[in-house]
N, CA, C and O of each residue as an XYZ file, in Angstrom:
616
protein
N     -41.491     42.513     37.108
C     -40.893     41.205     36.935
C     -39.947     40.973     38.113
O     -39.195     41.863     38.510
N     -39.998     39.806     38.642
C     -39.112     39.467     39.750
C     -38.032     38.514     39.258
O     -38.200     37.844     38.239
N     -36.919     38.457     39.994
C     -35.885     37.495     39.598
C     -36.451     36.080     39.632
O     -37.324     35.779     40.447
N     -35.964     35.217     38.761
C     -36.445     33.838     38.783
C     -36.045     33.147     40.084
O     -34.970     33.397     40.629
N     -36.910     32.290     40.564
C     -36.631     31.527     41.771
C     -35.688     30.383     41.421
O     -35.959     29.629     40.487
N     -34.585     30.242     42.155
C     -33.671     29.129     41.862
C     -34.379     27.782     42.001
O     -35.117     27.541     42.956
N     -34.136     26.925     41.035
C     -34.688     25.569     41.047
C     -33.512     24.598     40.968
O     -32.353     25.003     41.048
N     -33.822     23.334     40.812
C     -32.751     22.349     40.670
C     -31.919     22.585     39.413
O     -30.792     22.099     39.325
N     -32.450     23.318     38.444
C     -31.664     23.621     37.244
C     -30.393     24.363     37.624
O     -29.322     24.056     37.099
N     -30.489     25.333     38.526
C     -29.281     26.058     38.935
C     -28.692     25.526     40.233
O     -27.505     25.721     40.494
N     -29.493     24.862     41.046
C     -28.978     24.349     42.323
C     -28.288     22.995     42.169
O     -27.381     22.679     42.938
N     -28.701     22.194     41.193
C     -28.194     20.827     41.068
C     -27.450     20.586     39.759
O     -26.398     19.947     39.749
N     -27.992     21.092     38.666
C     -27.443     20.774     37.343
C     -26.193     21.596     37.045
O     -26.106     22.775     37.389
N     -25.246     20.957     36.410
C     -24.002     21.608     35.991
C     -23.987     21.705     34.470
O     -24.588     20.884     33.778
N     -23.298     22.710     33.966
C     -23.145     22.841     32.521
C     -24.459     23.061     31.805
O     -25.385     23.676     32.333
N     -24.516     22.558     30.621
C     -25.652     22.797     29.722
C     -26.751     21.769     29.948
O     -27.116     21.022     29.040
N     -27.268     21.741     31.156
C     -28.313     20.781     31.531
C     -29.408     21.500     32.298
O     -29.190     22.553     32.897
N     -30.588     20.903     32.263
C     -31.740     21.422     33.005
C     -32.316     20.293     33.845
O     -32.136     19.115     33.538
N     -33.007     20.673     34.902
C     -33.666     19.684     35.743
C     -34.961     19.251     35.071
O     -35.785     20.077     34.677
N     -35.117     17.950     34.950
C     -36.337     17.379     34.390
C     -37.072     16.688     35.526
O     -36.666     15.623     35.992
N     -38.157     17.311     35.964
C     -38.927     16.792     37.101
C     -39.453     15.385     36.815
O     -39.455     14.526     37.697
N     -39.895     15.158     35.589
C     -40.456     13.851     35.233
C     -39.407     12.743     35.311
O     -39.718     11.609     35.676
N     -38.168     13.076     34.966
C     -37.092     12.077     34.984
C     -36.332     12.072     36.309
O     -35.599     11.130     36.611
N     -36.516     13.141     37.103
C     -35.857     13.225     38.397
C     -34.352     13.401     38.317
O     -33.618     12.971     39.207
N     -33.893     14.043     37.234
C     -32.451     14.247     37.085
C     -32.173     15.370     36.085
O     -33.076     15.884     35.425
N     -30.906     15.724     36.000
C     -30.471     16.731     35.042
C     -30.302     16.076     33.672
O     -29.739     14.988     33.554
N     -30.795     16.753     32.649
C     -30.711     16.231     31.281
C     -30.345     17.359     30.321
O     -30.456     18.539     30.654
N     -29.909     16.976     29.132
C     -29.691     17.981     28.088
C     -31.045     18.588     27.728
O     -32.056     17.886     27.732
N     -31.075     19.879     27.419
C     -32.363     20.533     27.145
C     -33.201     19.835     26.076
O     -34.418     19.729     26.228
N     -32.578     19.360     24.999
C     -33.338     18.710     23.920
C     -33.926     17.374     24.358
O     -34.840     16.860     23.713
N     -33.414     16.809     25.442
C     -33.904     15.517     25.921
C     -34.857     15.668     27.101
O     -35.293     14.676     27.685
N     -35.176     16.903     27.448
C     -36.050     17.128     28.600
C     -37.518     17.021     28.194
O     -37.867     17.099     27.016
N     -38.345     16.846     29.186
C     -39.794     16.818     28.942
C     -40.410     18.202     29.149
O     -41.633     18.344     29.159
N     -39.563     19.221     29.315
C     -40.064     20.579     29.520
C     -40.721     21.104     28.251
O     -40.227     20.883     27.145
N     -41.846     21.805     28.422
C     -42.464     22.470     27.279
C     -41.736     23.795     27.033
O     -40.774     24.119     27.729
N     -42.196     24.549     26.051
C     -41.521     25.803     25.699
C     -41.486     26.791     26.868
O     -40.480     27.472     27.067
N     -42.568     26.875     27.637
C     -42.576     27.779     28.787
C     -41.585     27.315     29.846
O     -40.909     28.136     30.466
N     -41.493     26.008     30.056
C     -40.535     25.470     31.017
C     -39.101     25.732     30.591
O     -38.251     26.068     31.415
N     -38.835     25.577     29.300
C     -37.498     25.882     28.786
C     -37.199     27.371     28.930
O     -36.088     27.749     29.301
N     -38.182     28.212     28.639
C     -38.004     29.656     28.780
C     -37.678     30.015     30.228
O     -36.794     30.832     30.484
N     -38.390     29.406     31.172
C     -38.106     29.652     32.588
C     -36.678     29.239     32.932
O     -36.000     29.924     33.698
N     -36.219     28.123     32.369
C     -34.846     27.672     32.609
C     -33.843     28.669     32.032
O     -32.811     28.936     32.648
N     -34.139     29.218     30.858
C     -33.270     30.237     30.253
C     -33.138     31.429     31.188
O     -32.028     31.879     31.473
N     -34.270     31.942     31.668
C     -34.247     33.103     32.573
C     -33.435     32.798     33.826
O     -32.620     33.609     34.265
N     -33.669     31.626     34.391
C     -32.984     31.243     35.625
C     -31.472     31.138     35.407
O     -30.691     31.653     36.207
N     -31.067     30.482     34.342
C     -29.639     30.340     34.058
C     -28.995     31.692     33.757
O     -27.885     31.966     34.213
N     -29.683     32.532     32.996
C     -29.150     33.862     32.689
C     -28.999     34.683     33.962
O     -27.989     35.364     34.146
N     -29.987     34.625     34.835
C     -29.919     35.363     36.097
C     -28.744     34.881     36.940
O     -28.118     35.670     37.648
N     -28.446     33.590     36.867
C     -27.326     33.018     37.620
C     -25.980     33.314     36.952
O     -24.932     32.904     37.450
N     -26.015     34.027     35.823
C     -24.781     34.359     35.121
C     -24.266     33.237     34.236
O     -23.140     33.302     33.743
N     -25.067     32.228     34.034
C     -24.683     31.068     33.218
C     -25.230     31.244     31.799
O     -26.062     30.466     31.331
N     -24.740     32.281     31.136
C     -25.296     32.667     29.839
C     -25.041     31.651     28.736
O     -25.902     31.459     27.878
N     -23.893     31.000     28.732
C     -23.652     29.967     27.720
C     -24.579     28.778     27.938
O     -25.064     28.183     26.976
N     -24.826     28.429     29.199
C     -25.775     27.354     29.491
C     -27.183     27.764     29.061
O     -27.939     26.952     28.528
N     -27.528     29.030     29.296
C     -28.838     29.535     28.861
C     -28.962     29.435     27.342
O     -30.033     29.118     26.826
N     -27.880     29.704     26.634
C     -27.921     29.605     25.175
C     -28.132     28.163     24.706
O     -28.760     27.934     23.673
N     -27.613     27.196     25.458
C     -27.859     25.792     25.103
C     -29.350     25.478     25.208
O     -29.893     24.729     24.395
N     -30.002     26.052     26.211
C     -31.445     25.849     26.357
C     -32.184     26.574     25.232
O     -33.121     26.029     24.649
N     -31.763     27.797     24.931
C     -32.382     28.527     23.818
C     -32.293     27.716     22.526
O     -33.251     27.670     21.755
N     -31.164     27.085     22.292
C     -30.980     26.277     21.077
C     -31.971     25.130     20.991
O     -32.325     24.687     19.898
N     -32.421     24.649     22.148
C     -33.350     23.515     22.185
C     -34.794     23.931     21.948
O     -35.656     23.079     21.730
N     -35.063     25.217     21.987
C     -36.441     25.676     21.834
C     -36.865     25.568     20.371
O     -36.119     25.941     19.466
N     -38.065     25.056     20.159
C     -38.507     24.724     18.802
C     -38.758     25.941     17.918
O     -38.521     25.876     16.712
N     -39.226     27.037     18.480
C     -39.551     28.217     17.675
C     -38.483     29.286     17.868
O     -38.596     30.136     18.751
N     -37.456     29.238     17.043
C     -36.361     30.199     17.156
C     -36.783     31.610     16.745
O     -36.059     32.571     17.009
N     -37.928     31.743     16.110
C     -38.433     33.056     15.730
C     -39.347     33.685     16.762
O     -39.802     34.815     16.582
N     -39.623     32.964     17.847
C     -40.458     33.495     18.928
C     -39.770     34.716     19.525
O     -38.561     34.699     19.754
N     -40.530     35.769     19.777
C     -39.908     37.008     20.259
C     -39.257     36.841     21.627
O     -38.273     37.519     21.921
N     -39.786     35.949     22.475
C     -39.132     35.705     23.770
C     -37.762     35.069     23.551
O     -36.790     35.421     24.219
N     -37.696     34.135     22.615
C     -36.431     33.466     22.312
C     -35.438     34.478     21.744
O     -34.286     34.527     22.176
N     -35.874     35.278     20.784
C     -35.002     36.300     20.202
C     -34.514     37.279     21.262
O     -33.346     37.669     21.265
N     -35.413     37.676     22.165
C     -35.042     38.614     23.227
C     -33.950     38.030     24.107
O     -32.987     38.720     24.442
N     -34.089     36.769     24.484
C     -33.071     36.174     25.360
C     -31.796     35.798     24.616
O     -30.731     35.754     25.230
N     -31.867     35.526     23.318
C     -30.628     35.403     22.553
C     -29.880     36.739     22.633
O     -28.668     36.770     22.847
N     -30.613     37.832     22.461
C     -29.988     39.143     22.573
C     -29.404     39.380     23.948
O     -28.268     39.835     24.078
N     -30.186     39.070     24.982
C     -29.740     39.289     26.358
C     -28.459     38.510     26.650
O     -27.493     39.069     27.167
N     -28.453     37.213     26.316
C     -27.278     36.399     26.646
C     -26.059     36.832     25.838
O     -24.944     36.839     26.360
N     -26.257     37.192     24.581
C     -25.114     37.679     23.799
C     -24.584     38.990     24.372
O     -23.373     39.207     24.410
N     -25.476     39.858     24.815
C     -25.019     41.117     25.423
C     -24.200     40.834     26.664
O     -23.135     41.423     26.853
N     -24.681     39.943     27.510
C     -23.971     39.621     28.747
C     -22.630     38.943     28.475
O     -21.712     39.027     29.290
N     -22.517     38.267     27.320
C     -21.255     37.627     26.941
C     -20.330     38.581     26.183
O     -19.241     38.191     25.762
N     -20.766     39.829     26.012
C     -19.924     40.837     25.380
C     -20.069     40.954     23.875
O     -19.288     41.654     23.231
N     -21.055     40.282     23.306
C     -21.285     40.320     21.858
C     -22.369     41.352     21.538
O     -23.480     40.990     21.150
N     -22.045     42.626     21.701
C     -23.081     43.657     21.617
C     -23.704     43.777     20.222
O     -24.909     44.005     20.114
N     -22.921     43.630     19.163
C     -23.489     43.750     17.815
C     -24.469     42.608     17.536
O     -25.535     42.827     16.960
N     -24.108     41.400     17.942
C     -24.997     40.258     17.750
C     -26.242     40.399     18.621
O     -27.351     40.077     18.194
N     -26.046     40.884     19.845
C     -27.187     41.114     20.737
C     -28.172     42.074     20.089
O     -29.376     41.818     20.068
N     -27.662     43.176     19.562
C     -28.542     44.169     18.948
C     -29.290     43.577     17.753
O     -30.455     43.906     17.529
N     -28.634     42.713     16.991
C     -29.303     42.080     15.847
C     -30.496     41.245     16.318
O     -31.550     41.260     15.682
N     -30.338     40.520     17.423
C     -31.458     39.734     17.952
C     -32.560     40.641     18.491
O     -33.742     40.393     18.251
N     -32.177     41.694     19.222
C     -33.191     42.628     19.726
C     -33.958     43.259     18.565
O     -35.182     43.384     18.613
N     -33.228     43.652     17.524
C     -33.881     44.262     16.360
C     -34.895     43.304     15.732
O     -35.979     43.727     15.330
N     -34.549     42.011     15.646
C     -35.484     41.026     15.097
C     -36.730     40.910     15.973
O     -37.854     40.866     15.473
N     -36.512     40.860     17.286
C     -37.645     40.732     18.213
C     -38.567     41.945     18.106
O     -39.789     41.803     18.089
N     -37.980     43.130     18.035
C     -38.769     44.362     17.972
C     -39.450     44.503     16.607
O     -40.565     45.019     16.525
N     -38.796     44.054     15.547
C     -39.420     44.102     14.217
C     -40.681     43.235     14.190
O     -41.678     43.603     13.570
N     -40.631     42.093     14.860
C     -41.803     41.207     14.920
C     -42.880     41.758     15.829
O     -44.072     41.641     15.542
N     -42.451     42.362     16.934
C     -43.399     42.884     17.920
C     -42.869     44.208     18.464
O     -42.112     44.224     19.435
N     -43.267     45.321     17.840
C     -42.785     46.628     18.293
C     -43.116     46.929     19.756
O     -42.498     47.800     20.367
N     -44.091     46.207     20.316
C     -44.446     46.400     21.722
C     -43.702     45.445     22.655
O     -44.094     45.287     23.811
N     -42.645     44.813     22.175
C     -41.816     43.956     23.025
C     -40.954     44.879     23.886
O     -39.814     45.195     23.548
N     -41.532     45.295     24.996
C     -40.879     46.275     25.858
C     -39.638     45.708     26.524
O     -38.688     46.445     26.790
N     -39.632     44.407     26.796
C     -38.462     43.801     27.420
C     -37.266     43.844     26.470
O     -36.153     44.157     26.891
N     -37.486     43.533     25.199
C     -36.397     43.617     24.219
C     -35.890     45.053     24.110
O     -34.684     45.284     24.030
N     -36.809     46.012     24.108
C     -36.405     47.418     24.045
C     -35.567     47.804     25.264
O     -34.556     48.495     25.138
N     -35.996     47.352     26.439
C     -35.281     47.677     27.669
C     -33.893     47.042     27.691
O     -32.907     47.710     28.001
N     -33.817     45.758     27.364
C     -32.516     45.074     27.362
C     -31.571     45.695     26.340
O     -30.387     45.877     26.622
N     -32.087     46.024     25.147
C     -31.255     46.658     24.135
C     -30.729     47.995     24.653
O     -29.550     48.312     24.498
N     -31.619     48.770     25.267
C     -31.226     50.080     25.783
C     -30.250     49.954     26.949
O     -29.375     50.804     27.115
N     -30.388     48.903     27.757
C     -29.416     48.699     28.830
C     -28.033     48.411     28.241
O     -27.013     48.771     28.828
N     -28.009     47.761     27.080
C     -26.745     47.597     26.362
C     -26.181     48.943     25.937
O     -24.972     49.165     26.004
N     -27.058     49.843     25.500
C     -26.609     51.192     25.158
C     -26.009     51.881     26.382
O     -24.992     52.565     26.270
N     -26.630     51.707     27.547
C     -26.099     52.291     28.786
C     -24.700     51.745     29.046
O     -23.780     52.503     29.353
N     -24.540     50.435     28.922
C     -23.228     49.815     29.156
C     -22.167     50.364     28.206
O     -20.990     50.434     28.559
N     -22.585     50.751     27.004
C     -21.661     51.286     26.002
C     -21.506     52.802     26.094
O     -20.766     53.399     25.312
N     -22.204     53.430     27.050
C     -22.128     54.875     27.201
C     -22.956     55.645     26.187
O     -22.773     56.853     26.035
N     -23.862     54.971     25.492
C     -24.719     55.616     24.491
C     -26.050     56.008     25.148
O     -27.105     55.448     24.850
N     -25.961     56.978     26.040
C     -27.122     57.346     26.850
C     -28.255     57.959     26.034
O     -29.423     57.799     26.389
N     -27.930     58.655     24.951
C     -28.972     59.230     24.100
C     -29.850     58.155     23.476
O     -31.073     58.292     23.436
N     -29.223     57.082     22.988
C     -29.992     55.976     22.410
C     -30.820     55.277     23.483
O     -31.965     54.893     23.242
N     -30.235     55.114     24.668
C     -30.963     54.469     25.770
C     -32.160     55.317     26.188
O     -33.247     54.790     26.423
N     -31.959     56.616     26.279
C     -33.051     57.516     26.664
C     -34.173     57.486     25.620
O     -35.352     57.526     25.971
N     -33.806     57.416     24.349
C     -34.818     57.343     23.289
C     -35.666     56.079     23.439
O     -36.881     56.126     23.244
N     -35.041     54.953     23.784
C     -35.805     53.712     23.987
C     -36.676     53.811     25.239
O     -37.798     53.306     25.252
N     -36.168     54.456     26.288
C     -36.965     54.644     27.509
C     -38.233     55.438     27.169
O     -39.327     55.092     27.615
N     -38.076     56.495     26.382
C     -39.234     57.298     25.968
C     -40.190     56.469     25.112
O     -41.408     56.595     25.237
N     -39.638     55.622     24.243
C     -40.468     54.765     23.388
C     -41.249     53.757     24.230
O     -42.421     53.497     23.960
N     -40.607     53.197     25.239
C     -41.292     52.258     26.142
C     -42.467     52.956     26.813
O     -43.566     52.404     26.877
N     -42.242     54.152     27.307
C     -43.311     54.910     27.962
C     -44.423     55.260     26.962
O     -45.606     55.186     27.294
N     -44.038     55.638     25.747
C     -45.028     55.995     24.724
C     -45.899     54.794     24.340
O     -47.035     54.959     23.898
N     -45.366     53.608     24.511
C     -46.108     52.390     24.177
C     -46.861     51.835     25.384
O     -47.268     50.674     25.387
N     -47.045     52.664     26.402
C     -47.840     52.267     27.561
C     -47.066     51.522     28.627
O     -47.666     50.886     29.493
N     -45.748     51.587     28.582
C     -44.932     50.815     29.516
C     -44.521     51.527     30.786
O     -43.691     51.008     31.532
N     -45.078     52.709     31.059
C     -44.711     53.423     32.293
C     -45.034     52.556     33.506
O     -46.136     52.023     33.629
N     -44.060     52.426     34.395
C     -44.256     51.659     35.620
C     -44.034     50.162     35.482
O     -44.077     49.438     36.476
N     -43.796     49.685     34.258
C     -43.535     48.259     34.057
C     -42.079     47.952     34.380
O     -41.254     48.858     34.506
N     -41.773     46.660     34.514
C     -40.391     46.264     34.780
C     -39.439     46.754     33.686
O     -38.379     47.278     34.026
N     -39.753     46.615     32.400
C     -38.825     47.120     31.391
C     -38.533     48.616     31.546
O     -37.389     49.048     31.404
N     -39.561     49.392     31.835
C     -39.360     50.844     32.000
C     -38.581     51.135     33.268
O     -37.635     51.922     33.248
N     -38.966     50.514     34.367
C     -38.324     50.774     35.656
C     -36.857     50.362     35.639
O     -35.997     51.115     36.095
N     -36.566     49.176     35.119
C     -35.174     48.705     35.112
C     -34.309     49.575     34.204
O     -33.143     49.821     34.515
N     -34.865     50.042     33.087
C     -34.106     50.922     32.204
C     -33.902     52.287     32.852
O     -32.816     52.861     32.768
N     -34.939     52.807     33.496
C     -34.781     54.094     34.188
C     -33.681     53.997     35.241
O     -32.843     54.891     35.350
N     -33.683     52.910     36.016
C     -32.648     52.722     37.040
C     -31.264     52.622     36.403
O     -30.293     53.155     36.941
N     -31.167     51.940     35.259
C     -29.884     51.836     34.564
C     -29.413     53.210     34.089
O     -28.229     53.531     34.183
N     -30.343     54.019     33.579
C     -29.988     55.371     33.149
C     -29.534     56.228     34.326
O     -28.619     57.040     34.194
N     -30.178     56.043     35.477
C     -29.845     56.841     36.662
C     -28.544     56.403     37.320
O     -27.794     57.235     37.830
N     -28.273     55.093     37.312
C     -27.143     54.565     38.087
C     -26.004     54.013     37.240
O     -24.880     53.885     37.724
N     -26.282     53.687     35.991
C     -25.285     53.037     35.155
C     -25.196     51.540     35.382
O     -24.377     50.865     34.758
N     -26.038     51.007     36.277
C     -26.037     49.580     36.600
C     -27.218     48.919     35.900
O     -28.358     49.361     36.042
N     -26.943     47.864     35.146
C     -27.995     47.162     34.413
C     -28.421     45.907     35.165
O     -27.751     45.477     36.105
N     -29.538     45.324     34.745
C     -30.083     44.152     35.427
C     -29.591     42.861     34.790
O     -29.093     42.848     33.664
N     -29.746     41.776     35.542
C     -29.298     40.470     35.041
C     -30.461     39.514     34.842
O     -30.267     38.299     34.801
N     -31.670     40.053     34.717
C     -32.839     39.213     34.403
C     -33.890     40.047     33.718
O     -34.954     39.535     33.369
């Protein structure tokens, strides 16, 4: 997985707004013409830019709050905002729905690294590998976090 490419959402829009290509301006997420994938891309981009509260506004606009991608990014943004217990609750929901959600496993484990719970993080790294994730971004980013103590922002 590569970092999201900056778009007008992060280059032009301020606050809890996204760029709407069809309207040619920044709009509130619920008023945008973006489909679910477009909103998801905006979430990733805003989170990568460190605008986690803005990313959460976009997450709120997504129609399927039970979608594992949505749950994963609710967890990610809450973790980045320092709400580790709430983050873990979202990761747990995402993993309960899809045990092969390697990204949720990796992000949750990176939270464990941040908290100094290396045993729990290592267990998730092994689980990712056991589920066929060796060499994937979730496995690689978690391995790097375990080795360096530095976690990723996307």
